[in-house]
N, C-alpha and C positions, 0 to 999 in steps of 0.2 A: 334375774335382775342382777347387774354388776355393780358392785360398790366401787364408784369410780373415785370417790374423794371422802376422807374424813378430816374434818377441820376442828381444831380446839377452840372451844368457846371460853373455858376457864379450865382450872386444874381437875374439876370433876366432870365436866359435860363436854360433848362433842357433837358437831353437826354432820349428819350422814348424808351423802349424795348418791343416788341410784341412777344409773345410765345417764349421768351428766346433769341431773336435776336435784335440787334439794328435796329431801325426803322427810327427815325428823331429827330431833335431838335426843341423844341418850346419854346416860351415865357411863363413865369409864367401865364400871363393874359390869353393865349390861353388854357392852361391846365385847367384853371378855366372855361373858356367860354365853352369848349367841355366836361367839367365835366370828365376829364381823371384821373384816380386814380389806384393805384397800386392794383392788384388783381381783378380788374373789366374788363368787356368786353368792347371792342371798336367796335362800329357798322361799318359795311361796308360803309355806308354813309358818316359817319364822316372821316373814313380813306381815302376815295376817295376825300373828299373836301380838306383835308390836302395836300394830295400827288399831286393832280392835279391842285389845285387852289392857295392855300397859299404859298406852298414851291417854285413852279416854279417862282411865281412872286417875291418872296423875293430873290431868287437866282439871278434873273435878276438886281434887284435893287442893290444887293450886288456887282455885277460886275461893274455896273456904278459908284458906290462909290468908289470902288478900283481905277478905271481908271481916277478919278478926280485928284488923287494925283500923279500918274506916269503911264507910259506905262508897258504893260505886254505882254508876248507871250501867245499863247493859252494854252499851258502847265502850265505856271505859274498861270494863272487865274484859271484853273481847279484844280491846287494843293491848291490854296486859298479856294475855295469852299469846297474841300474835307475836309479841316481842319475844315470847319464850320459845317461839318456833313451832307452836301447834298449828295443824291444819284447820280449815274451816269446819269440818266435820266435827272434830274434836271441841272446837270452840263453841259451836252451836249446841252440842250436847252438854257441854259443862255449864254454859250460861242458863240453858233450860232447866238443868238440874237445880242450880242455885235458886233460880225464879220459883220452881215449884215448891220450895219450902219456904218462901217468903223472904230468903236472905237478900235478894235484890228486888227493888220495887221502884220504877222510875217515877211513879206518882209520889211516893213517899220522899224519895230523894229530892224532887222538886220542891215540895212543900217545905222540907226542913231547910234547903238552901235558901229559898225566898224568905222565910220567917227570920233566919239568923241575919240576913243582909238587907232587909227591906227598907231599913232606915238609913243605909249607908250607900246604897246604889239606886239609880233610877230603875223603873219598871223595864224600860227598854233595855238597860244594860243587863238586868237579870235575865231577861228573855233571851239576849244574845249569849250570855254565859251558858245557860242551860242547853240551848240549840247546839252550841259547840261541843257539849258533853253528850250529845245524842238523844236528848229528851225532845220528843215531838211537841210541835206547836199546841196540838190538842191537849195534851197532858199538862203542858205549862199553864195553859187557860184554865183547866180544871183545878189545877193547884192554886192559882190566884183566887179563883171563885170560892173554893173551899175555905181559904184563909180569911177572905172577906166575910163570909157567912159566920165564921168564928170571931169577928171583930178585929181581925189583923189587917190593918190598912196602912198604906204609906202616906205619912205628911211630908209631901214633897218639898214644901218650904222649910220645914224643920230640917229635913235632910240636907238641903242646900246650905242652909244657915250653919249646920255643923262642919260641912266642908269648908265654907268660907272662914269659919273661925279657925280651922286648922291651918289654913293658908295666911292667916292674920290679915284678912281683908276686911277694910273698913270703909263702907260705902261713902261716909262723910268726907273722907280725906282721900280716897282713891283717885289718881289721875286717870286721863283717857287711855294711856297705855296699859295700866294695870287692869282697868276694867275690860278692855280688849282681851288681855291675857286670861282673865278669869271667865269671860264669856266663852272663849274656846275651851278651856278646861271643863267647864259644865256641860257644854254643848256636846263634847266628845263623850261624856259620862251619860248621855241620853236624856237629860232632863228637858222639859218642854220649854220652848222659847218664852212663852208668857211667864213661867215661873222664874226663869233667869232674869228676864227684864225687871221683874219686881225686886228680887233680890239685890241685884247689882244697881237698882234705881235708874233704870234706863227708859224712861217713859216714851222716848221716840223711837225704841226698837234697839236692835243690836248695833254694835259698832260698825262702822262702814266696811272695815276689812272682812268681816264675817258675812255682812249681808250681801256682799258682792259675790260670794262663793255659790 
């Protein structure tokens, strides 16, 4: 394999390209240790040591370091490793390693995420947020069910009321334009139309602008 390019990522790390394709990221000291230079061949033994020993171990340690500061879903952790230049084999191994010790758990992540935000976001918005973070629909539904069994439920009207208070919305004095604006705001947050009507005191349904969409 020919080392066709070495690109600087920062002062300590560099990306290595073999036969014209990105291969991995190494520290400067490792480049010197393995005598990796542009235009020279990389032996199979060195390549094997890097890809089966050095990088997998580093990916696992990277996972553990990330998890010291905050919780991650499996997808988020994988994305972080991809940003660091790790290949899919390393990522799969590192994530599975962290999961095997209970350091990552999408179910736990979903329950914590929902419980902390259930009174400030709609269920639909919470589901969308978690799906974007890589949590499956099934796991999300299980998390909601487990929380409800434990007595944690969303008071949709109270949540909307809190948002309206933050926006200084007063149903008694709001004009049609303000009601229209607040309807759009709450609708985009995923609250049910029925709850929005009640909160904004719109007995005849949504403002015309939104009902036509």
